[in-house]
KEKE-3310 file (N, C-alpha, C; in steps of 0.2 Angstrom, whole numbers, plus 5000, padded with zeros to 4 digits):
npx = (5404:5394:5377:5368:5354:5347:5348:5350:5342:5350:5357:5372:5367:5357:5364:5372:5362:5358:5371:5372:5361:5365:5376:5370:5366:5353:5345:5333:5315:5315:5315:5316:5309:5295:5294:5296:5285:5275:5278:5276:5262:5257:5261:5254:5241:5235:5227:5233:5249:5263:5279:5288:5297:5298:5289:5283:5281:5272:5261:5259:5255:5244:5236:5234:5228:5215:5210:5213:5213:5216:5207:5201:5200:5209:5210:5222:5233:5240:5251:5264:5276:5282:5280:5267:5257:5263:5261:5248:5248:5256:5247:5239:5228:5222:5229:5221:5223:5221:5219:5227:5226:5233:5239:5241:5246:5240:5228:5213:5197:5185:5189:5191:5178:5173:5180:5176:5170:5160:5170:5179:5188:5196:5204:5219:5227:5239:5248:5255:5271:5269:5258:5241:5228:5211:5203:5190:5181:5186:5185:5171:5167:5172:5165:5152:5153:5156:5170:5187:5199:5215:5230:5244:5257:5270:5276:5272:5274:5268:5259:5243:5225:5213:5211:5216:5228:5237:5234:5224:5212:5208:5208:5221:5237:5252:5268:5285:5302:5313:5330:5329:5318:5307:5310:5322:5326:5335:5332:5314:5298:5281:5266:5250:5234:5216:5209:5206:5205:5210:5223:5228:5228:5237:5249:5252:5255:5266:5276:5279:5266:5265:5258:5261:5270:5287:5288:5276:5276:5273:5282:5299:5301:5289:5276:5262:5258:5247:5243:5249:5263:5276:5293:5294:5299:5306:5323:5329:5338:5337:5324:5328:5335:5324:5315:5322:5321:5308:5304:5309:5303:5294:5301:5309:5299:5294:5305:5306:5294:5297:5308:5300:5292:5302:5307:5295:5294:5305:5304:5293:5293:5297:5291:5291:5290:5280:5272:5265:5254:5258:5256:5253:5249:5255:5268:5280:5289:5297:5302:5292:5294:5286:5290:5295:5305:5311:5320:5332:5335:5337:5349:5357:5357:5364:5377:5380:5382:5371:5360:5345:5329:5316:5299:5286:5296:5291:5274:5265:5258:5265:5277:5287:5283:5269:5265:5266:5258:5245:5243:5240:5235:5244:5236:5227:5231:5234:5236:5244:5255:5259:5262:5273:5282:5286:5289:5301:5310:5315:5329:5324:5328:5330:5343:5348:5356:5355:5364:5365:5352:5351:5359:5353:5341:5347:5352:5341:5335:5345:5345:5333:5335:5334:5343)
npy = (6076:6062:6056:6042:6034:6024:6015:6000:5996:5989:5982:5977:5968:5962:5956:5947:5937:5932:5927:5917:5909:5904:5897:5887:5878:5875:5880:5882:5881:5884:5891:5905:5909:5906:5914:5926:5927:5927:5939:5949:5947:5952:5965:5970:5966:5955:5940:5928:5924:5923:5919:5923:5921:5933:5949:5948:5934:5933:5940:5932:5920:5924:5927:5915:5908:5913:5908:5912:5912:5908:5920:5927:5943:5956:5970:5983:5996:6008:6014:6007:5995:5983:5970:5969:5968:5958:5947:5944:5941:5929:5919:5917:5925:5942:5957:5972:5989:6004:6022:6033:6043:6059:6066:6058:6046:6034:6021:6026:6026:6029:6027:6013:6008:6010:6000:5987:5972:5957:5948:5952:5947:5951:5964:5973:5983:5996:6004:6018:6023:6021:6028:6026:6019:6024:6015:6014:6017:6008:5996:5995:5995:5983:5974:5977:5973:5960:5955:5950:5957:5961:5967:5976:5978:5982:5994:5997:5994:5998:6007:6014:6014:6024:6016:6004:5992:5992:5979:5972:5973:5967:5950:5947:5953:5959:5960:5968:5965:5970:5977:5991:5994:5997:5988:5974:5959:5956:5949:5945:5943:5945:5937:5942:5937:5936:5926:5909:5897:5902:5905:5892:5886:5895:5893:5880:5882:5890:5881:5869:5863:5854:5844:5844:5852:5850:5847:5842:5829:5812:5802:5803:5812:5808:5813:5821:5828:5840:5849:5858:5867:5879:5884:5895:5899:5907:5909:5903:5911:5923:5926:5928:5940:5949:5947:5954:5967:5970:5970:5982:5991:6001:6012:6015:6019:6030:6039:6041:6048:6059:6064:6066:6077:6087:6088:6093:6105:6112:6113:6120:6133:6132:6135:6128:6115:6101:6092:6078:6081:6080:6064:6054:6041:6037:6027:6031:6025:6031:6048:6058:6070:6082:6089:6103:6103:6090:6080:6088:6091:6079:6076:6086:6081:6070:6075:6081:6070:6064:6051:6047:6042:6036:6033:6029:6028:6025:6022:6006:6001:6006:5999:5988:5975:5975:5985:5980:5969:5973:5986:5999:6016:6031:6042:6036:6035:6047:6054:6045:6046:6059:6059:6050:6057:6068:6064:6062:6052:6054:6051:6044:6036:6029:6032:6043:6058:6074:6084:6078:6078:6092:6095:6089:6097:6110:6108:6107:6120:6128:6124:6128:6142:6148:6151)
npz = (5451:5449:5447:5450:5442:5448:5464:5472:5488:5498:5512:5522:5531:5524:5514:5521:5525:5513:5509:5519:5516:5504:5507:5515:5506:5502:5490:5483:5486:5499:5516:5516:5505:5508:5520:5514:5505:5515:5522:5512:5509:5521:5520:5509:5513:5507:5504:5498:5491:5479:5476:5461:5445:5438:5435:5423:5422:5432:5427:5415:5421:5427:5416:5410:5420:5421:5410:5397:5379:5362:5351:5361:5369:5377:5386:5387:5393:5382:5385:5393:5400:5388:5393:5399:5388:5381:5389:5387:5374:5373:5377:5366:5365:5361:5362:5366:5363:5373:5374:5386:5401:5399:5409:5421:5415:5417:5412:5403:5409:5402:5389:5390:5391:5378:5370:5374:5370:5364:5364:5374:5387:5398:5408:5409:5420:5423:5436:5434:5437:5450:5454:5458:5447:5443:5453:5457:5447:5437:5443:5443:5430:5426:5433:5429:5415:5416:5416:5419:5430:5430:5439:5434:5444:5443:5446:5459:5473:5488:5484:5485:5483:5489:5505:5501:5496:5481:5469:5475:5470:5458:5451:5452:5457:5451:5454:5453:5455:5449:5446:5447:5454:5469:5479:5477:5469:5460:5447:5447:5455:5462:5464:5469:5477:5481:5479:5482:5474:5462:5466:5469:5456:5450:5457:5454:5440:5440:5443:5434:5434:5443:5456:5470:5483:5488:5502:5504:5499:5501:5498:5492:5477:5472:5463:5454:5438:5434:5424:5410:5414:5420:5423:5433:5445:5460:5467:5483:5489:5482:5487:5500:5500:5495:5506:5517:5513:5511:5524:5529:5521:5524:5529:5518:5509:5515:5514:5500:5499:5505:5497:5485:5489:5491:5478:5471:5478:5474:5461:5457:5452:5439:5423:5412:5414:5421:5435:5443:5457:5474:5483:5496:5494:5483:5477:5471:5462:5452:5450:5440:5428:5416:5401:5391:5376:5379:5374:5372:5385:5391:5385:5391:5405:5403:5399:5412:5419:5425:5430:5422:5416:5404:5405:5397:5382:5370:5364:5366:5355:5345:5344:5335:5333:5337:5329:5316:5317:5320:5315:5320:5320:5323:5327:5335:5347:5354:5367:5374:5365:5367:5381:5380:5373:5382:5395:5408:5419:5435:5447:5463:5474:5491:5496:5489:5490:5497:5491:5479:5474:5473:5463:5452:5452:5450:5437:5429:5431:5426:5413:5408:5409:5422:5431)
capx = (5400:5389:5371:5365:5347:5344:5353:5346:5342:5353:5362:5376:5363:5354:5369:5373:5357:5359:5377:5371:5357:5369:5381:5366:5365:5346:5344:5326:5310:5318:5311:5315:5303:5289:5294:5295:5278:5271:5279:5273:5255:5256:5262:5249:5235:5232:5226:5238:5255:5267:5285:5289:5304:5298:5283:5281:5279:5266:5256:5258:5252:5237:5232:5233:5224:5208:5208:5213:5215:5215:5200:5199:5203:5211:5211:5228:5235:5244:5258:5267:5281:5279:5278:5260:5254:5266:5258:5241:5249:5258:5241:5235:5223:5224:5230:5218:5226:5217:5223:5228:5225:5239:5242:5243:5249:5236:5223:5207:5191:5180:5191:5190:5171:5172:5183:5173:5166:5159:5177:5183:5188:5199:5207:5225:5228:5245:5248:5261:5276:5267:5251:5236:5223:5205:5201:5183:5178:5189:5181:5164:5167:5174:5159:5146:5154:5158:5177:5192:5203:5222:5233:5251:5259:5277:5279:5267:5275:5267:5254:5236:5219:5209:5215:5217:5235:5237:5235:5219:5206:5206:5209:5228:5241:5258:5274:5291:5308:5319:5335:5327:5312:5308:5314:5324:5329:5339:5325:5310:5292:5277:5259:5245:5227:5212:5205:5209:5205:5215:5230:5230:5230:5243:5254:5254:5258:5273:5281:5278:5260:5266:5252:5263:5277:5292:5286:5269:5276:5274:5288:5303:5301:5283:5271:5259:5258:5240:5243:5256:5266:5282:5298:5294:5301:5312:5327:5328:5343:5334:5319:5331:5336:5318:5313:5325:5319:5301:5303:5311:5301:5290:5306:5311:5294:5294:5311:5303:5289:5301:5311:5295:5291:5308:5307:5290:5295:5310:5303:5286:5293:5299:5285:5292:5289:5275:5273:5259:5253:5261:5252:5255:5246:5259:5274:5286:5294:5302:5298:5292:5292:5284:5294:5296:5312:5313:5326:5338:5336:5340:5356:5360:5358:5370:5383:5381:5382:5365:5356:5338:5326:5309:5294:5290:5298:5287:5268:5266:5255:5270:5282:5287:5279:5262:5263:5266:5253:5238:5243:5237:5238:5247:5231:5222:5234:5237:5238:5250:5261:5261:5266:5280:5287:5287:5291:5307:5310:5321:5330:5321:5329:5331:5350:5349:5358:5353:5368:5364:5346:5352:5363:5347:5337:5351:5353:5335:5334:5350:5343:5327:5336:5331:5349)
capy = (6071:6059:6054:6036:6034:6019:6011:5995:5998:5983:5983:5972:5963:5958:5952:5941:5932:5929:5922:5911:5904:5900:5892:5881:5873:5875:5886:5883:5878:5885:5894:5912:5910:5906:5920:5932:5928:5929:5947:5953:5947:5956:5972:5972:5964:5951:5933:5923:5927:5918:5922:5921:5923:5940:5952:5945:5928:5933:5942:5927:5915:5926:5927:5908:5905:5915:5904:5915:5907:5911:5922:5931:5950:5959:5977:5985:6003:6010:6016:6003:5991:5978:5964:5969:5966:5951:5942:5942:5938:5922:5914:5917:5930:5948:5964:5978:5995:6010:6027:6035:6050:6062:6068:6053:6040:6028:6020:6030:6022:6030:6023:6006:6006:6010:5994:5981:5968:5950:5944:5954:5943:5954:5971:5974:5990:5998:6010:6021:6026:6021:6031:6021:6020:6026:6009:6014:6017:6002:5990:5995:5993:5976:5970:5978:5970:5953:5954:5949:5962:5960:5973:5976:5982:5983:6001:5999:5992:6004:6011:6013:6018:6024:6013:5997:5992:5990:5972:5968:5975:5962:5943:5946:5959:5957:5965:5967:5966:5971:5981:5998:5994:5999:5982:5970:5952:5955:5948:5942:5946:5942:5937:5941:5936:5935:5920:5903:5893:5905:5904:5885:5885:5899:5890:5874:5884:5892:5875:5864:5860:5849:5844:5844:5854:5845:5846:5838:5823:5806:5798:5807:5811:5805:5818:5821:5834:5841:5853:5861:5872:5883:5885:5902:5899:5912:5905:5905:5917:5929:5928:5931:5947:5952:5947:5959:5973:5971:5971:5989:5995:6007:6017:6016:6023:6037:6043:6042:6053:6065:6067:6069:6084:6091:6089:6098:6112:6116:6113:6123:6139:6132:6135:6123:6108:6100:6086:6076:6084:6075:6060:6048:6035:6035:6024:6034:6021:6036:6055:6060:6077:6082:6095:6105:6102:6085:6077:6092:6091:6072:6077:6090:6077:6065:6079:6082:6063:6062:6046:6047:6037:6037:6027:6025:6032:6023:6018:5999:6000:6008:5995:5985:5968:5976:5989:5975:5964:5976:5992:6005:6023:6035:6047:6032:6035:6054:6055:6041:6049:6065:6056:6047:6063:6073:6062:6060:6049:6056:6047:6045:6030:6031:6034:6049:6063:6081:6087:6075:6081:6099:6095:6088:6103:6116:6107:6109:6127:6131:6122:6133:6149:6151:6152)
capz = (5455:5445:5450:5447:5441:5453:5468:5476:5495:5500:5517:5523:5534:5518:5510:5526:5525:5506:5510:5524:5512:5498:5511:5518:5501:5501:5486:5481:5490:5506:5521:5515:5500:5512:5524:5510:5503:5521:5524:5507:5510:5527:5518:5505:5515:5502:5507:5495:5487:5476:5472:5454:5442:5436:5435:5417:5424:5436:5422:5411:5425:5428:5410:5409:5426:5420:5404:5391:5373:5355:5350:5367:5369:5383:5385:5390:5391:5376:5388:5398:5397:5384:5397:5400:5382:5379:5393:5384:5367:5375:5378:5360:5365:5357:5366:5363:5367:5373:5376:5393:5404:5397:5415:5425:5412:5418:5407:5403:5410:5397:5383:5391:5389:5371:5367:5376:5365:5366:5364:5379:5393:5404:5407:5413:5422:5425:5440:5431:5441:5457:5455:5456:5442:5447:5453:5458:5440:5434:5445:5441:5423:5425:5436:5424:5409:5418:5413:5424:5431:5432:5440:5433:5449:5443:5449:5464:5480:5493:5481:5487:5481:5496:5510:5499:5493:5474:5468:5478:5467:5453:5452:5454:5457:5449:5456:5450:5459:5445:5450:5447:5458:5476:5482:5471:5470:5454:5443:5452:5456:5466:5462:5475:5475:5487:5477:5484:5468:5457:5469:5468:5449:5448:5461:5450:5434:5441:5445:5429:5434:5448:5461:5477:5485:5491:5509:5504:5496:5506:5495:5489:5470:5470:5462:5448:5434:5433:5418:5407:5418:5418:5428:5435:5453:5462:5471:5490:5491:5480:5492:5506:5498:5496:5513:5521:5510:5512:5531:5530:5516:5526:5530:5511:5506:5519:5511:5494:5500:5507:5491:5481:5492:5489:5470:5470:5481:5471:5453:5455:5448:5432:5420:5406:5416:5426:5439:5447:5464:5479:5486:5501:5491:5477:5479:5469:5459:5450:5450:5433:5426:5409:5400:5384:5374:5383:5372:5374:5393:5392:5383:5397:5410:5401:5400:5419:5422:5430:5427:5421:5411:5402:5406:5392:5376:5364:5366:5364:5348:5340:5344:5328:5333:5337:5323:5310:5318:5321:5310:5323:5318:5328:5330:5339:5354:5355:5373:5375:5361:5371:5387:5378:5370:5386:5402:5411:5426:5439:5453:5470:5479:5498:5497:5485:5494:5496:5486:5472:5472:5472:5456:5447:5452:5447:5430:5426:5432:5421:5406:5406:5410:5428:5435)
cpx = (5395:5383:5368:5357:5344:5350:5349:5347:5344:5358:5367:5372:5360:5358:5371:5368:5357:5365:5375:5366:5360:5373:5377:5365:5357:5344:5337:5322:5312:5313:5310:5310:5296:5288:5293:5288:5273:5272:5275:5265:5253:5256:5256:5242:5231:5231:5231:5243:5259:5273:5286:5295:5304:5290:5279:5278:5272:5260:5254:5253:5245:5233:5230:5227:5216:5206:5208:5216:5214:5208:5198:5203:5204:5213:5217:5229:5240:5251:5259:5273:5278:5277:5270:5256:5256:5263:5251:5243:5252:5253:5237:5230:5226:5224:5226:5220:5221:5222:5223:5226:5232:5243:5245:5247:5245:5230:5216:5201:5186:5182:5191:5183:5170:5175:5181:5169:5164:5165:5181:5183:5191:5202:5213:5226:5236:5245:5255:5265:5274:5261:5246:5231:5217:5202:5193:5179:5180:5185:5174:5163:5168:5168:5153:5147:5156:5165:5181:5196:5210:5226:5241:5254:5267:5280:5276:5268:5274:5262:5247:5231:5214:5213:5217:5224:5233:5238:5229:5212:5203:5207:5216:5231:5248:5264:5280:5297:5314:5324:5333:5321:5313:5311:5316:5327:5333:5334:5321:5303:5287:5270:5255:5238:5223:5207:5208:5210:5210:5222:5232:5232:5237:5250:5257:5257:5265:5278:5279:5271:5260:5261:5254:5270:5281:5290:5279:5270:5278:5280:5292:5302:5294:5278:5268:5259:5251:5239:5249:5258:5273:5287:5298:5295:5306:5316:5326:5333:5340:5328:5322:5332:5329:5315:5315:5322:5312:5299:5305:5308:5297:5295:5308:5305:5293:5299:5309:5298:5292:5305:5306:5293:5296:5308:5301:5291:5300:5309:5297:5287:5295:5293:5285:5291:5283:5276:5266:5259:5256:5255:5255:5254:5250:5266:5281:5291:5300:5298:5298:5290:5290:5286:5294:5304:5315:5319:5333:5340:5339:5348:5360:5361:5364:5376:5385:5382:5377:5361:5349:5335:5319:5305:5287:5291:5293:5280:5268:5263:5260:5276:5282:5283:5272:5260:5262:5259:5246:5238:5239:5240:5239:5241:5226:5225:5237:5240:5244:5256:5263:5265:5273:5285:5289:5290:5298:5307:5316:5322:5326:5322:5331:5338:5352:5351:5356:5357:5367:5357:5346:5355:5357:5343:5340:5352:5347:5334:5339:5348:5338:5329:5334:5337:5355)
cpy = (6068:6056:6048:6037:6029:6016:6007:5997:5991:5984:5977:5966:5959:5954:5946:5936:5929:5924:5916:5906:5900:5895:5886:5876:5872:5881:5887:5879:5879:5890:5902:5913:5910:5912:5926:5933:5930:5937:5951:5953:5952:5963:5974:5970:5960:5944:5928:5927:5921:5921:5919:5924:5930:5942:5949:5938:5928:5935:5936:5921:5917:5926:5919:5905:5908:5912:5907:5911:5911:5914:5927:5938:5952:5966:5979:5992:6003:6012:6011:5999:5985:5971:5964:5966:5959:5946:5939:5938:5930:5917:5913:5922:5937:5954:5969:5984:6000:6015:6029:6042:6053:6065:6063:6047:6034:6027:6024:6026:6023:6027:6016:6004:6005:6003:5988:5978:5961:5946:5946:5950:5946:5961:5971:5981:5991:6004:6013:6025:6026:6024:6027:6024:6022:6019:6008:6013:6010:5996:5989:5993:5986:5972:5971:5974:5962:5951:5954:5955:5960:5966:5972:5981:5983:5989:6002:5996:5998:6009:6009:6017:6018:6021:6006:5997:5989:5982:5968:5970:5970:5955:5942:5953:5956:5962:5963:5969:5967:5976:5988:5999:5996:5994:5978:5964:5950:5955:5944:5946:5942:5943:5937:5941:5935:5929:5913:5898:5896:5904:5897:5884:5889:5896:5884:5877:5887:5887:5869:5861:5854:5850:5845:5847:5849:5843:5842:5831:5817:5802:5803:5806:5809:5811:5817:5828:5835:5845:5855:5867:5875:5882:5892:5903:5905:5908:5907:5911:5923:5931:5931:5938:5951:5953:5953:5966:5975:5973:5979:5994:6001:6013:6020:6021:6030:6042:6045:6048:6060:6068:6069:6076:6089:6093:6095:6105:6116:6116:6118:6129:6139:6130:6130:6116:6107:6093:6085:6079:6078:6071:6055:6041:6033:6032:6027:6030:6025:6042:6057:6067:6077:6089:6097:6104:6096:6081:6081:6092:6084:6073:6081:6085:6072:6069:6080:6075:6062:6057:6047:6042:6040:6031:6030:6029:6031:6019:6011:5998:6002:6004:5990:5979:5970:5981:5985:5971:5967:5983:5997:6011:6027:6040:6043:6033:6042:6056:6051:6043:6055:6063:6054:6052:6068:6071:6061:6058:6051:6051:6049:6039:6033:6034:6040:6055:6070:6085:6084:6077:6088:6099:6094:6094:6109:6115:6109:6116:6130:6130:6127:6140:6152:6152:6155)
cpz = (5450:5450:5447:5447:5446:5457:5472:5484:5499:5505:5518:5527:5529:5515:5515:5525:5518:5506:5514:5520:5507:5502:5513:5512:5499:5497:5483:5486:5497:5510:5519:5510:5504:5516:5520:5507:5509:5522:5518:5507:5516:5525:5514:5507:5510:5506:5505:5491:5485:5473:5465:5451:5440:5436:5429:5418:5428:5431:5418:5414:5426:5422:5409:5414:5425:5413:5398:5385:5367:5354:5355:5366:5376:5382:5390:5388:5386:5379:5394:5395:5393:5387:5398:5394:5380:5383:5390:5378:5368:5375:5371:5359:5362:5362:5362:5367:5367:5376:5384:5395:5403:5403:5419:5422:5413:5413:5408:5404:5404:5390:5383:5389:5382:5367:5370:5371:5368:5367:5370:5385:5399:5402:5412:5414:5424:5430:5438:5436:5448:5459:5453:5451:5446:5447:5455:5452:5437:5436:5443:5434:5422:5428:5431:5418:5410:5415:5419:5424:5434:5433:5439:5438:5449:5446:5456:5471:5485:5490:5484:5483:5487:5501:5508:5495:5486:5473:5471:5475:5462:5456:5454:5454:5456:5450:5453:5455:5455:5448:5451:5452:5465:5480:5476:5474:5464:5449:5448:5452:5461:5464:5469:5473:5481:5485:5478:5477:5462:5460:5468:5461:5447:5451:5457:5443:5435:5442:5441:5429:5439:5454:5469:5478:5488:5498:5510:5502:5501:5504:5491:5481:5468:5470:5456:5445:5432:5426:5416:5411:5416:5424:5430:5442:5454:5467:5478:5492:5488:5485:5499:5506:5498:5503:5518:5519:5511:5520:5533:5525:5518:5527:5523:5508:5509:5516:5504:5494:5501:5501:5486:5483:5490:5482:5469:5472:5477:5463:5452:5452:5441:5428:5414:5408:5421:5429:5442:5454:5469:5482:5490:5498:5485:5480:5476:5467:5456:5451:5443:5433:5418:5407:5392:5383:5378:5381:5373:5381:5394:5390:5389:5403:5409:5402:5407:5423:5427:5426:5428:5417:5409:5403:5403:5386:5370:5366:5363:5357:5343:5340:5338:5328:5333:5331:5317:5311:5318:5317:5313:5320:5324:5331:5334:5346:5355:5361:5376:5371:5365:5377:5385:5376:5376:5393:5402:5418:5430:5445:5459:5475:5485:5499:5493:5490:5492:5491:5479:5469:5470:5465:5451:5446:5448:5439:5426:5426:5426:5414:5403:5407:5417:5433:5431)
residu = (UNK:UNK:UNK:UNK:UNK:UNK:UNK:UNK:UNK:UNK:UNK:UNK:UNK:UNK:UNK:UNK:UNK:UNK:UNK:UNK:UNK:UNK:UNK:UNK:UNK:UNK:UNK:UNK:UNK:UNK:UNK:UNK:UNK:UNK:UNK:UNK:UNK:UNK:UNK:UNK:UNK:UNK:UNK:UNK:UNK:UNK:UNK:UNK:UNK:UNK:UNK:UNK:UNK:UNK:UNK:UNK:UNK:UNK:UNK:UNK:UNK:UNK:UNK:UNK:UNK:UNK:UNK:UNK:UNK:UNK:UNK:UNK:UNK:UNK:UNK:UNK:UNK:UNK:UNK:UNK:UNK:UNK:UNK:UNK:UNK:UNK:UNK:UNK:UNK:UNK:UNK:UNK:UNK:UNK:UNK:UNK:UNK:UNK:UNK:UNK:UNK:UNK:UNK:UNK:UNK:UNK:UNK:UNK:UNK:UNK:UNK:UNK:UNK:UNK:UNK:UNK:UNK:UNK:UNK:UNK:UNK:UNK:UNK:UNK:UNK:UNK:UNK:UNK:UNK:UNK:UNK:UNK:UNK:UNK:UNK:UNK:UNK:UNK:UNK:UNK:UNK:UNK:UNK:UNK:UNK:UNK:UNK:UNK:UNK:UNK:UNK:UNK:UNK:UNK:UNK:UNK:UNK:UNK:UNK:UNK:UNK:UNK:UNK:UNK:UNK:UNK:UNK:UNK:UNK:UNK:UNK:UNK:UNK:UNK:UNK:UNK:UNK:UNK:UNK:UNK:UNK:UNK:UNK:UNK:UNK:UNK:UNK:UNK:UNK:UNK:UNK:UNK:UNK:UNK:UNK:UNK:UNK:UNK:UNK:UNK:UNK:UNK:UNK:UNK:UNK:UNK:UNK:UNK:UNK:UNK:UNK:UNK:UNK:UNK:UNK:UNK:UNK:UNK:UNK:UNK:UNK:UNK:UNK:UNK:UNK:UNK:UNK:UNK:UNK:UNK:UNK:UNK:UNK:UNK:UNK:UNK:UNK:UNK:UNK:UNK:UNK:UNK:UNK:UNK:UNK:UNK:UNK:UNK:UNK:UNK:UNK:UNK:UNK:UNK:UNK:UNK:UNK:UNK:UNK:UNK:UNK:UNK:UNK:UNK:UNK:UNK:UNK:UNK:UNK:UNK:UNK:UNK:UNK:UNK:UNK:UNK:UNK:UNK:UNK:UNK:UNK:UNK:UNK:UNK:UNK:UNK:UNK:UNK:UNK:UNK:UNK:UNK:UNK:UNK:UNK:UNK:UNK:UNK:UNK:UNK:UNK:UNK:UNK:UNK:UNK:UNK:UNK:UNK:UNK:UNK:UNK:UNK:UNK:UNK:UNK:UNK:UNK:UNK:UNK:UNK:UNK:UNK:UNK:UNK:UNK:UNK:UNK:UNK:UNK:UNK:UNK:UNK:UNK:UNK:UNK:UNK:UNK:UNK:UNK:UNK:UNK:UNK:UNK:UNK:UNK:UNK:UNK:UNK:UNK:UNK:UNK:UNK:UNK:UNK:UNK:UNK:UNK:UNK:UNK:UNK:UNK:UNK:UNK:UNK:UNK:UNK:UNK:UNK:UNK:UNK:UNK)
# end
């Protein structure tokens, strides 16, 4: 029996809506896109939302919408997907990496304070594996330093800090619908914001800088281009897929919480690994363990045909592009390096069966000599 790392939570009813959307011939600018944005706003309790072609697109649009340009600096965590820092670099601004909390994987607020200069225009935080950053401290830093806050919520559909959903603390929240995420549209993403002027600018940027939607044009084909924009739109059949999944996401999230509890209960006796304590405010994009002999355990999972991953194996400052450009030294990011060397992401999707979870647990127990 093999165990997949990820399985999209897509039902036959979801596929039927996609099929009917494709058959309609209305493949972009359709009603499903508007409905998906509406449902996502409702779920996150945000005022405005925009479907986009990826989370990277949402991050890029956010960076442009706050006016980033060459000479500006943006603080980002050393531990994330490269999309986080790339979005800054696309604008000509400079990504300034800071170390993380070695337990949570989230950006360290105290390290953020040390890196703020006159050139600092923004901070991008990442809610690692679906666990929220300390947004109380983060927001206070941004207000006191008069810098913009962007949230990379790629892991965070269902993540909360206090009673507030991730993505509502800064100028924008940027979500991912990549196939391994909690809901998927294949590729795709969503940008949320509570700022109307930011929303209007971001909306233009995602569609070439055009000033009017199709349904706003008094004459077919008559519109103006107000600024240099991009083609970062999501198709209507992708939105149909996302629409169905966000409507049933509370059930999906409940199952993820249940699986997280089972992992914690069955792994607590293994001294060679550690896990974050359970939290209902974590969306559990993946279930992470931190372990001794990590690479050997990865090989054991491979032998047993158990799909796992690492989030992430290399801190961003040590990626070749950034290493050559900025020449950071490894001891600058010792906690990110430790996190990268010890983490494994285990499957936690809703359709994961008890027998599959049991195989994962037994493989870990046997590897460390507990069975």
